[in-house]
N, CA, C and O atoms as a Tripos MOL2 file, in Angstrom:
@<TRIPOS>MOLECULE
protein
  240   239    60     0     0
PROTEIN
NO_CHARGES

@<TRIPOS>ATOM
      1 N          16.0260  -12.9680    6.7520 N.3       1 MET1
      2 CA         15.1730  -12.3090    7.7210 C.3       1 MET1
      3 C          14.6410  -11.0070    7.1180 C.2       1 MET1
      4 O          15.3980  -10.2320    6.5330 O.2       1 MET1
      5 N          13.3690  -10.7780    7.2600 N.am      2 VAL2
      6 CA         12.7320   -9.5770    6.7490 C.3       2 VAL2
      7 C          12.8010   -8.4830    7.8040 C.2       2 VAL2
      8 O          12.4720   -8.7060    8.9690 O.2       2 VAL2
      9 N          13.2310   -7.3000    7.3810 N.am      3 GLU3
     10 CA         13.2500   -6.1500    8.2910 C.3       3 GLU3
     11 C          11.9530   -5.3760    8.1280 C.2       3 GLU3
     12 O          11.3720   -5.3530    7.0430 O.2       3 GLU3
     13 N          11.5040   -4.7520    9.1840 N.am      4 TYR4
     14 CA         10.2750   -3.9790    9.1540 C.3       4 TYR4
     15 C          10.5490   -2.5360    9.5490 C.2       4 TYR4
     16 O          11.5430   -2.2370   10.2100 O.2       4 TYR4
     17 N           9.6530   -1.6450    9.1340 N.am      5 VAL5
     18 CA          9.6920   -0.2440    9.5240 C.3       5 VAL5
     19 C           8.3410    0.1080   10.1370 C.2       5 VAL5
     20 O           7.3520   -0.5920    9.9190 O.2       5 VAL5
     21 N           8.3050    1.1580   10.8790 N.am      6 ASN6
     22 CA          7.0550    1.6510   11.4460 C.3       6 ASN6
     23 C           6.5630    2.8200   10.6100 C.2       6 ASN6
     24 O           7.3310    3.7110   10.2480 O.2       6 ASN6
     25 N           5.2740    2.8010   10.3100 N.am      7 ILE7
     26 CA          4.6620    3.8830    9.5560 C.3       7 ILE7
     27 C           3.5580    4.4640   10.4290 C.2       7 ILE7
     28 O           2.5670    3.7850   10.6980 O.2       7 ILE7
     29 N           3.7100    5.7020   10.8740 N.am      8 PRO8
     30 CA          2.6740    6.2770   11.7310 C.3       8 PRO8
     31 C           1.4220    6.6490   10.9410 C.2       8 PRO8
     32 O           1.5010    7.2260    9.8570 O.2       8 PRO8
     33 N           0.2790    6.3100   11.5040 N.am      9 ILE9
     34 CA         -0.9970    6.7360   10.9410 C.3       9 ILE9
     35 C          -1.8270    7.3050   12.0900 C.2       9 ILE9
     36 O          -1.6120    6.9310   13.2430 O.2       9 ILE9
     37 N          -2.7530    8.1850   11.8020 N.am     10 PRO10
     38 CA         -3.5710    8.7590   12.8600 C.3      10 PRO10
     39 C          -4.3100    7.6580   13.6340 C.2      10 PRO10
     40 O          -4.8690    6.7360   13.0400 O.2      10 PRO10
     41 N          -4.3030    7.7690   14.9420 N.am     11 LYS11
     42 CA         -4.9180    6.7520   15.7860 C.3      11 LYS11
     43 C          -6.4000    6.5380   15.4680 C.2      11 LYS11
     44 O          -6.8380    5.3890   15.4170 O.2      11 LYS11
     45 N          -7.1960    7.6030   15.2500 N.am     12 PRO12
     46 CA         -8.6070    7.3610   14.9160 C.3      12 PRO12
     47 C          -8.7810    6.5260   13.6360 C.2      12 PRO12
     48 O          -9.6910    5.7010   13.5480 O.2      12 PRO12
     49 N          -7.9110    6.7440   12.6580 N.am     13 LEU13
     50 CA         -7.9730    5.9680   11.4250 C.3      13 LEU13
     51 C          -7.6250    4.5100   11.6940 C.2      13 LEU13
     52 O          -8.2870    3.6010   11.1940 O.2      13 LEU13
     53 N          -6.5950    4.3000   12.4770 N.am     14 TYR14
     54 CA         -6.1850    2.9380   12.8440 C.3      14 TYR14
     55 C          -7.3170    2.2240   13.5860 C.2      14 TYR14
     56 O          -7.6080    1.0610   13.3060 O.2      14 TYR14
     57 N          -7.9390    2.9050   14.5100 N.am     15 GLU15
     58 CA         -9.0220    2.2980   15.2840 C.3      15 GLU15
     59 C         -10.2100    1.9420   14.3900 C.2      15 GLU15
     60 O         -10.8300    0.8940   14.5690 O.2      15 GLU15
     61 N         -10.5280    2.8100   13.4300 N.am     16 ARG16
     62 CA        -11.6030    2.5010   12.4760 C.3      16 ARG16
     63 C         -11.2600    1.2650   11.6590 C.2      16 ARG16
     64 O         -12.1140    0.4110   11.4200 O.2      16 ARG16
     65 N         -10.0040    1.1750   11.2320 N.am     17 LEU17
     66 CA         -9.5700    0.0320   10.4480 C.3      17 LEU17
     67 C          -9.6810   -1.2520   11.2590 C.2      17 LEU17
     68 O         -10.2200   -2.2480   10.7760 O.2      17 LEU17
     69 N          -9.1760   -1.2330   12.4810 N.am     18 VAL18
     70 CA         -9.2370   -2.4150   13.3400 C.3      18 VAL18
     71 C         -10.6870   -2.8600   13.5350 C.2      18 VAL18
     72 O         -10.9910   -4.0500   13.4630 O.2      18 VAL18
     73 N         -11.5550   -1.9220   13.7750 N.am     19 GLU19
     74 CA        -12.9720   -2.2400   13.9650 C.3      19 GLU19
     75 C         -13.5710   -2.8280   12.6820 C.2      19 GLU19
     76 O         -14.3290   -3.7970   12.7390 O.2      19 GLU19
     77 N         -13.2420   -2.2630   11.5620 N.am     20 SER20
     78 CA        -13.7760   -2.7280   10.2820 C.3      20 SER20
     79 C         -13.2670   -4.1120    9.9040 C.2      20 SER20
     80 O         -13.9480   -4.8450    9.1870 O.2      20 SER20
     81 N         -12.0870   -4.4770   10.3710 N.am     21 LEU21
     82 CA        -11.4870   -5.7630   10.0180 C.3      21 LEU21
     83 C         -12.0220   -6.9320   10.8460 C.2      21 LEU21
     84 O         -11.7560   -8.0880   10.5180 O.2      21 LEU21
     85 N         -12.7620   -6.6530   11.8980 N.am     22 LYS22
     86 CA        -13.3050   -7.7350   12.7300 C.3      22 LYS22
     87 C         -14.1830   -8.6350   11.8670 C.2      22 LYS22
     88 O         -15.0920   -8.1700   11.1790 O.2      22 LYS22
     89 N         -13.8930   -9.9230   11.9190 N.am     23 GLY23
     90 CA        -14.6560  -10.8920   11.1530 C.3      23 GLY23
     91 C         -14.2990  -10.9710    9.6840 C.2      23 GLY23
     92 O         -14.9410  -11.7050    8.9330 O.2      23 GLY23
     93 N         -13.2760  -10.2210    9.2550 N.am     24 SER24
     94 CA        -12.9070  -10.1910    7.8380 C.3      24 SER24
     95 C         -11.9590  -11.3120    7.4340 C.2      24 SER24
     96 O         -11.8050  -11.5990    6.2470 O.2      24 SER24
     97 N         -11.3290  -11.9430    8.4070 N.am     25 GLY25
     98 CA        -10.3420  -12.9720    8.0970 C.3      25 GLY25
     99 C          -8.9150  -12.4810    8.1770 C.2      25 GLY25
    100 O          -7.9820  -13.2830    8.2100 O.2      25 GLY25
    101 N          -8.7330  -11.1650    8.2080 N.am     26 TYR26
    102 CA         -7.3830  -10.6230    8.3920 C.3      26 TYR26
    103 C          -7.0370  -10.6920    9.8680 C.2      26 TYR26
    104 O          -7.8700  -10.3910   10.7220 O.2      26 TYR26
    105 N          -5.8020  -11.0900   10.1690 N.am     27 ARG27
    106 CA         -5.3830  -11.2520   11.5520 C.3      27 ARG27
    107 C          -5.0540   -9.9340   12.2300 C.2      27 ARG27
    108 O          -5.1000   -9.8310   13.4560 O.2      27 ARG27
    109 N          -4.7180   -8.9200   11.4280 N.am     28 SER28
    110 CA         -4.3260   -7.6440   12.0210 C.3      28 SER28
    111 C          -4.4460   -6.5320   10.9940 C.2      28 SER28
    112 O          -4.5710   -6.7790    9.7950 O.2      28 SER28
    113 N          -4.4040   -5.3090   11.4870 N.am     29 ALA29
    114 CA         -4.3960   -4.1510   10.5970 C.3      29 ALA29
    115 C          -3.1350   -4.1670    9.7420 C.2      29 ALA29
    116 O          -3.1780   -3.8200    8.5620 O.2      29 ALA29
    117 N          -2.0280   -4.5650   10.3270 N.am     30 THR30
    118 CA         -0.7630   -4.6320    9.5840 C.3      30 THR30
    119 C          -0.8790   -5.5850    8.3990 C.2      30 THR30
    120 O          -0.4450   -5.2610    7.2930 O.2      30 THR30
    121 N          -1.4640   -6.7600    8.6300 N.am     31 GLU31
    122 CA         -1.6240   -7.7270    7.5510 C.3      31 GLU31
    123 C          -2.4610   -7.1300    6.4180 C.2      31 GLU31
    124 O          -2.1330   -7.3130    5.2450 O.2      31 GLU31
    125 N          -3.5230   -6.4290    6.7550 N.am     32 TYR32
    126 CA         -4.3790   -5.8300    5.7390 C.3      32 TYR32
    127 C          -3.6670   -4.6990    4.9970 C.2      32 TYR32
    128 O          -3.7940   -4.5810    3.7780 O.2      32 TYR32
    129 N          -2.9330   -3.8830    5.7120 N.am     33 ILE33
    130 CA         -2.2040   -2.7810    5.0760 C.3      33 ILE33
    131 C          -1.1530   -3.3230    4.1090 C.2      33 ILE33
    132 O          -0.9680   -2.7740    3.0220 O.2      33 ILE33
    133 N          -0.4650   -4.3970    4.4980 N.am     34 ILE34
    134 CA          0.5160   -5.0200    3.6010 C.3      34 ILE34
    135 C          -0.1820   -5.5510    2.3520 C.2      34 ILE34
    136 O           0.3320   -5.3990    1.2440 O.2      34 ILE34
    137 N          -1.3500   -6.1740    2.5230 N.am     35 PHE35
    138 CA         -2.1290   -6.6480    1.3830 C.3      35 PHE35
    139 C          -2.4460   -5.4930    0.4300 C.2      35 PHE35
    140 O          -2.2720   -5.6190   -0.7820 O.2      35 PHE35
    141 N          -2.9120   -4.3680    0.9820 N.am     36 LEU36
    142 CA         -3.2600   -3.2190    0.1440 C.3      36 LEU36
    143 C          -2.0560   -2.6740   -0.6060 C.2      36 LEU36
    144 O          -2.1490   -2.3660   -1.7940 O.2      36 LEU36
    145 N          -0.9340   -2.5530    0.0780 N.am     37 ILE37
    146 CA          0.2710   -2.0300   -0.5690 C.3      37 ILE37
    147 C           0.6980   -2.9500   -1.7070 C.2      37 ILE37
    148 O           1.0310   -2.4790   -2.7940 O.2      37 ILE37
    149 N           0.6900   -4.2600   -1.4640 N.am     38 ARG38
    150 CA          1.0840   -5.2030   -2.5230 C.3      38 ARG38
    151 C           0.1230   -5.1470   -3.7020 C.2      38 ARG38
    152 O           0.5270   -5.3690   -4.8440 O.2      38 ARG38
    153 N          -1.1240   -4.8570   -3.4370 N.am     39 ARG39
    154 CA         -2.1340   -4.7880   -4.4970 C.3      39 ARG39
    155 C          -1.9890   -3.5230   -5.3460 C.2      39 ARG39
    156 O          -2.1860   -3.5700   -6.5600 O.2      39 ARG39
    157 N          -1.6500   -2.4060   -4.7240 N.am     40 VAL40
    158 CA         -1.6080   -1.1100   -5.4060 C.3      40 VAL40
    159 C          -0.2300   -0.7760   -5.9690 C.2      40 VAL40
    160 O          -0.1300   -0.0750   -6.9750 O.2      40 VAL40
    161 N           0.8110   -1.2600   -5.3450 N.am     41 LEU41
    162 CA          2.1720   -0.8880   -5.7250 C.3      41 LEU41
    163 C           2.4980   -1.1430   -7.2010 C.2      41 LEU41
    164 O           3.1150   -0.2800   -7.8260 O.2      41 LEU41
    165 N           2.1180   -2.2720   -7.7860 N.am     42 PRO42
    166 CA          2.4260   -2.4620   -9.2100 C.3      42 PRO42
    167 C           1.8370   -1.3660  -10.0990 C.2      42 PRO42
    168 O           2.4720   -0.9530  -11.0700 O.2      42 PRO42
    169 N           0.6380   -0.8960   -9.7790 N.am     43 ASP43
    170 CA          0.0450    0.1890  -10.5650 C.3      43 ASP43
    171 C           0.8500    1.4730  -10.4160 C.2      43 ASP43
    172 O           1.0840    2.1810  -11.3950 O.2      43 ASP43
    173 N           1.2680    1.7690   -9.2040 N.am     44 LEU44
    174 CA          2.0720    2.9730   -8.9860 C.3      44 LEU44
    175 C           3.3950    2.8760   -9.7150 C.2      44 LEU44
    176 O           3.8440    3.8480  -10.3240 O.2      44 LEU44
    177 N           4.0210    1.7160   -9.6600 N.am     45 GLU45
    178 CA          5.2920    1.5230  -10.3500 C.3      45 GLU45
    179 C           5.1130    1.6350  -11.8640 C.2      45 GLU45
    180 O           5.9620    2.2010  -12.5530 O.2      45 GLU45
    181 N           4.0250    1.1060  -12.3700 N.am     46 SER46
    182 CA          3.7450    1.1770  -13.8020 C.3      46 SER46
    183 C           3.5700    2.6300  -14.2450 C.2      46 SER46
    184 O           4.1000    3.0400  -15.2770 O.2      46 SER46
    185 N           2.8260    3.3990  -13.4610 N.am     47 GLU47
    186 CA          2.6230    4.8100  -13.7920 C.3      47 GLU47
    187 C           3.9390    5.5780  -13.7560 C.2      47 GLU47
    188 O           4.1710    6.4520  -14.5910 O.2      47 GLU47
    189 N           4.7930    5.2610  -12.8010 N.am     48 GLU48
    190 CA          6.0890    5.9340  -12.7100 C.3      48 GLU48
    191 C           6.9410    5.5890  -13.9310 C.2      48 GLU48
    192 O           7.5940    6.4630  -14.5010 O.2      48 GLU48
    193 N           6.9350    4.3270  -14.3270 N.am     49 THR49
    194 CA          7.6940    3.9130  -15.5100 C.3      49 THR49
    195 C           7.1940    4.6380  -16.7430 C.2      49 THR49
    196 O           7.9890    5.1000  -17.5610 O.2      49 THR49
    197 N           5.8680    4.7400  -16.8820 N.am     50 GLU50
    198 CA          5.3020    5.4340  -18.0390 C.3      50 GLU50
    199 C           5.7000    6.9070  -18.0420 C.2      50 GLU50
    200 O           6.0280    7.4520  -19.0960 O.2      50 GLU50
    201 N           5.6770    7.5560  -16.8890 N.am     51 ARG51
    202 CA          6.0950    8.9670  -16.8080 C.3      51 ARG51
    203 C           7.5520    9.1310  -17.2320 C.2      51 ARG51
    204 O           7.8940   10.0770  -17.9420 O.2      51 ARG51
    205 N           8.3920    8.2280  -16.8030 N.am     52 ARG52
    206 CA          9.8070    8.3110  -17.1650 C.3      52 ARG52
    207 C          10.0050    8.1260  -18.6690 C.2      52 ARG52
    208 O          10.7860    8.8450  -19.2920 O.2      52 ARG52
    209 N           9.2860    7.1490  -19.2500 N.am     53 LEU53
    210 CA          9.4160    6.9270  -20.6880 C.3      53 LEU53
    211 C           8.9100    8.1290  -21.4800 C.2      53 LEU53
    212 O           9.4900    8.4790  -22.5090 O.2      53 LEU53
    213 N           7.8380    8.7620  -21.0130 N.am     54 ARG54
    214 CA          7.3400    9.9750  -21.6720 C.3      54 ARG54
    215 C           8.3770   11.0930  -21.5920 C.2      54 ARG54
    216 O           8.6360   11.7880  -22.5740 O.2      54 ARG54
    217 N           8.9590   11.2510  -20.4210 N.am     55 ALA55
    218 CA          9.9480   12.3140  -20.2280 C.3      55 ALA55
    219 C          11.1640   12.0960  -21.1240 C.2      55 ALA55
    220 O          11.7990   13.0590  -21.5520 O.2      55 ALA55
    221 N          11.4900   10.8390  -21.4080 N.am     56 LEU56
    222 CA         12.6190   10.5420  -22.2770 C.3      56 LEU56
    223 C          12.2560   10.5470  -23.7510 C.2      56 LEU56
    224 O          13.1270   10.4270  -24.6130 O.2      56 LEU56
    225 N          10.9590   10.6880  -24.0400 N.am     57 GLY57
    226 CA         10.5210   10.7760  -25.4260 C.3      57 GLY57
    227 C          10.2950    9.4290  -26.0980 C.2      57 GLY57
    228 O          10.1330    9.3730  -27.3170 O.2      57 GLY57
    229 N          10.2810    8.3480  -25.3340 N.am     58 TYR58
    230 CA         10.0740    7.0330  -25.9360 C.3      58 TYR58
    231 C           8.6080    6.7620  -26.2570 C.2      58 TYR58
    232 O           8.3090    5.9930  -27.1710 O.2      58 TYR58
    233 N           7.6920    7.3820  -25.5210 N.am     59 ILE59
    234 CA          6.2670    7.2370  -25.8200 C.3      59 ILE59
    235 C           5.6180    8.6100  -25.7740 C.2      59 ILE59
    236 O           6.1160    9.5300  -25.1260 O.2      59 ILE59
    237 N           4.4950    8.7290  -26.4720 N.am     60 GLU60
    238 CA          3.7890   10.0140  -26.5080 C.3      60 GLU60
    239 C           2.5970    9.9910  -25.5970 C.2      60 GLU60
    240 O           1.8790   10.9850  -25.4950 O.2      60 GLU60
@<TRIPOS>BOND
     1     1     2 1
     2     2     3 1
     3     3     4 2
     4     3     5 am
     5     5     6 1
     6     6     7 1
     7     7     8 2
     8     7     9 am
     9     9    10 1
    10    10    11 1
    11    11    12 2
    12    11    13 am
    13    13    14 1
    14    14    15 1
    15    15    16 2
    16    15    17 am
    17    17    18 1
    18    18    19 1
    19    19    20 2
    20    19    21 am
    21    21    22 1
    22    22    23 1
    23    23    24 2
    24    23    25 am
    25    25    26 1
    26    26    27 1
    27    27    28 2
    28    27    29 am
    29    29    30 1
    30    30    31 1
    31    31    32 2
    32    31    33 am
    33    33    34 1
    34    34    35 1
    35    35    36 2
    36    35    37 am
    37    37    38 1
    38    38    39 1
    39    39    40 2
    40    39    41 am
    41    41    42 1
    42    42    43 1
    43    43    44 2
    44    43    45 am
    45    45    46 1
    46    46    47 1
    47    47    48 2
    48    47    49 am
    49    49    50 1
    50    50    51 1
    51    51    52 2
    52    51    53 am
    53    53    54 1
    54    54    55 1
    55    55    56 2
    56    55    57 am
    57    57    58 1
    58    58    59 1
    59    59    60 2
    60    59    61 am
    61    61    62 1
    62    62    63 1
    63    63    64 2
    64    63    65 am
    65    65    66 1
    66    66    67 1
    67    67    68 2
    68    67    69 am
    69    69    70 1
    70    70    71 1
    71    71    72 2
    72    71    73 am
    73    73    74 1
    74    74    75 1
    75    75    76 2
    76    75    77 am
    77    77    78 1
    78    78    79 1
    79    79    80 2
    80    79    81 am
    81    81    82 1
    82    82    83 1
    83    83    84 2
    84    83    85 am
    85    85    86 1
    86    86    87 1
    87    87    88 2
    88    87    89 am
    89    89    90 1
    90    90    91 1
    91    91    92 2
    92    91    93 am
    93    93    94 1
    94    94    95 1
    95    95    96 2
    96    95    97 am
    97    97    98 1
    98    98    99 1
    99    99   100 2
   100    99   101 am
   101   101   102 1
   102   102   103 1
   103   103   104 2
   104   103   105 am
   105   105   106 1
   106   106   107 1
   107   107   108 2
   108   107   109 am
   109   109   110 1
   110   110   111 1
   111   111   112 2
   112   111   113 am
   113   113   114 1
   114   114   115 1
   115   115   116 2
   116   115   117 am
   117   117   118 1
   118   118   119 1
   119   119   120 2
   120   119   121 am
   121   121   122 1
   122   122   123 1
   123   123   124 2
   124   123   125 am
   125   125   126 1
   126   126   127 1
   127   127   128 2
   128   127   129 am
   129   129   130 1
   130   130   131 1
   131   131   132 2
   132   131   133 am
   133   133   134 1
   134   134   135 1
   135   135   136 2
   136   135   137 am
   137   137   138 1
   138   138   139 1
   139   139   140 2
   140   139   141 am
   141   141   142 1
   142   142   143 1
   143   143   144 2
   144   143   145 am
   145   145   146 1
   146   146   147 1
   147   147   148 2
   148   147   149 am
   149   149   150 1
   150   150   151 1
   151   151   152 2
   152   151   153 am
   153   153   154 1
   154   154   155 1
   155   155   156 2
   156   155   157 am
   157   157   158 1
   158   158   159 1
   159   159   160 2
   160   159   161 am
   161   161   162 1
   162   162   163 1
   163   163   164 2
   164   163   165 am
   165   165   166 1
   166   166   167 1
   167   167   168 2
   168   167   169 am
   169   169   170 1
   170   170   171 1
   171   171   172 2
   172   171   173 am
   173   173   174 1
   174   174   175 1
   175   175   176 2
   176   175   177 am
   177   177   178 1
   178   178   179 1
   179   179   180 2
   180   179   181 am
   181   181   182 1
   182   182   183 1
   183   183   184 2
   184   183   185 am
   185   185   186 1
   186   186   187 1
   187   187   188 2
   188   187   189 am
   189   189   190 1
   190   190   191 1
   191   191   192 2
   192   191   193 am
   193   193   194 1
   194   194   195 1
   195   195   196 2
   196   195   197 am
   197   197   198 1
   198   198   199 1
   199   199   200 2
   200   199   201 am
   201   201   202 1
   202   202   203 1
   203   203   204 2
   204   203   205 am
   205   205   206 1
   206   206   207 1
   207   207   208 2
   208   207   209 am
   209   209   210 1
   210   210   211 1
   211   211   212 2
   212   211   213 am
   213   213   214 1
   214   214   215 1
   215   215   216 2
   216   215   217 am
   217   217   218 1
   218   218   219 1
   219   219   220 2
   220   219   221 am
   221   221   222 1
   222   222   223 1
   223   223   224 2
   224   223   225 am
   225   225   226 1
   226   226   227 1
   227   227   228 2
   228   227   229 am
   229   229   230 1
   230   230   231 1
   231   231   232 2
   232   231   233 am
   233   233   234 1
   234   234   235 1
   235   235   236 2
   236   235   237 am
   237   237   238 1
   238   238   239 1
   239   239   240 2
@<TRIPOS>SUBSTRUCTURE
     1 MET1         2 RESIDUE 1 A MET
     2 VAL2         6 RESIDUE 1 A VAL
     3 GLU3        10 RESIDUE 1 A GLU
     4 TYR4        14 RESIDUE 1 A TYR
     5 VAL5        18 RESIDUE 1 A VAL
     6 ASN6        22 RESIDUE 1 A ASN
     7 ILE7        26 RESIDUE 1 A ILE
     8 PRO8        30 RESIDUE 1 A PRO
     9 ILE9        34 RESIDUE 1 A ILE
    10 PRO10       38 RESIDUE 1 A PRO
    11 LYS11       42 RESIDUE 1 A LYS
    12 PRO12       46 RESIDUE 1 A PRO
    13 LEU13       50 RESIDUE 1 A LEU
    14 TYR14       54 RESIDUE 1 A TYR
    15 GLU15       58 RESIDUE 1 A GLU
    16 ARG16       62 RESIDUE 1 A ARG
    17 LEU17       66 RESIDUE 1 A LEU
    18 VAL18       70 RESIDUE 1 A VAL
    19 GLU19       74 RESIDUE 1 A GLU
    20 SER20       78 RESIDUE 1 A SER
    21 LEU21       82 RESIDUE 1 A LEU
    22 LYS22       86 RESIDUE 1 A LYS
    23 GLY23       90 RESIDUE 1 A GLY
    24 SER24       94 RESIDUE 1 A SER
    25 GLY25       98 RESIDUE 1 A GLY
    26 TYR26      102 RESIDUE 1 A TYR
    27 ARG27      106 RESIDUE 1 A ARG
    28 SER28      110 RESIDUE 1 A SER
    29 ALA29      114 RESIDUE 1 A ALA
    30 THR30      118 RESIDUE 1 A THR
    31 GLU31      122 RESIDUE 1 A GLU
    32 TYR32      126 RESIDUE 1 A TYR
    33 ILE33      130 RESIDUE 1 A ILE
    34 ILE34      134 RESIDUE 1 A ILE
    35 PHE35      138 RESIDUE 1 A PHE
    36 LEU36      142 RESIDUE 1 A LEU
    37 ILE37      146 RESIDUE 1 A ILE
    38 ARG38      150 RESIDUE 1 A ARG
    39 ARG39      154 RESIDUE 1 A ARG
    40 VAL40      158 RESIDUE 1 A VAL
    41 LEU41      162 RESIDUE 1 A LEU
    42 PRO42      166 RESIDUE 1 A PRO
    43 ASP43      170 RESIDUE 1 A ASP
    44 LEU44      174 RESIDUE 1 A LEU
    45 GLU45      178 RESIDUE 1 A GLU
    46 SER46      182 RESIDUE 1 A SER
    47 GLU47      186 RESIDUE 1 A GLU
    48 GLU48      190 RESIDUE 1 A GLU
    49 THR49      194 RESIDUE 1 A THR
    50 GLU50      198 RESIDUE 1 A GLU
    51 ARG51      202 RESIDUE 1 A ARG
    52 ARG52      206 RESIDUE 1 A ARG
    53 LEU53      210 RESIDUE 1 A LEU
    54 ARG54      214 RESIDUE 1 A ARG
    55 ALA55      218 RESIDUE 1 A ALA
    56 LEU56      222 RESIDUE 1 A LEU
    57 GLY57      226 RESIDUE 1 A GLY
    58 TYR58      230 RESIDUE 1 A TYR
    59 ILE59      234 RESIDUE 1 A ILE
    60 GLU60      238 RESIDUE 1 A GLU
């Protein structure tokens, strides 16, 4: 079973997102936000790994 958390975002931003998603094929704002996180997270993790390797002196 997957556990979920709530992430607060400003209501005007949420409303803009919901409006923009109409007709997009996404079932909800949550579904789209999860898609975005999965798309961007590997890049963030890669950058963090690179920073750590630099700090340890393994790469310049």
